[in-house]
N, C-alpha and C positions, 0 to 999 in steps of 0.2 A: 504493500499500499504506499502510496506518495504522500509525503507530509506536507501539510497545507502551509503556505507561505504568509507571514504576518507582516503587515506594512508598519513602519514607524509612524508615530504621531505626524510627522512632517509629510511622510509619504501618503498617509490619509487624506490630509488636506490637498495634496497635489492631485490625487486621483478624484477628490470630489471637485475641485476647480476644473480639471479635465472634462468631467462629465458636463458641467454648467457650461462649459464652452465648446462643447460637442468635439472634444479632441481626443487623440489617441496618444499613447506614449510615443509613438513614431512620429505623429504629428510634432509635439513638442520637442523631439531630439531634432528633427529637421530645422525646426524655428530656431533653436539655441546653436546648431552646428556641433552637436553631440552625437555619440552612437546611441541608439536604441538601449543596448545594454548598460550605459552610464545612467540613462534616466530610470532605468529599473533597479539597478544596484542603489540609487538614492532612495527610491520608493521603499525598497525592502531592508534598507539599513546597512547593506554592504558597502557602500561608499558613503563614509560621515563627512566629507570635505564641506567645510561651511561655504567656501567660494562656490562650490558646484551647486550647493543648495540656493544661495544668493541669485545665481543665474536663472536657476529655475524658477525661483519666487518672482524674480523681476519679470520673466516672460509670461508669468500666469497673474502679475498684478497682485501678488499677497506677499506677506512679510515672513521673515524667518525668526522664530523665537529660539534662542540658543539656551541650552541648560543654565548658562550663568544669569541670562536676563530674566528666566521665570524663575531662578533662586531669589534674585535681588526683589522682585516684585513681591514674593511671599514673606520676605525678611521684615 
């Protein structure tokens, strides 16, 4: 049996924005000039580079909450 993949919280936000904008992972990858696999890796947490997340967030007109920013808001 295949193990199901889990999105990161950021990945879930990306997937929702893609649905809202009627886009696929491939559409987003082409828009930002990255490989489809890079977008997928970010969504599922295999690529945690903040710069890559910011590029994706900018393309989808959304923000990136880093763990540091979330911790500061709760403190």
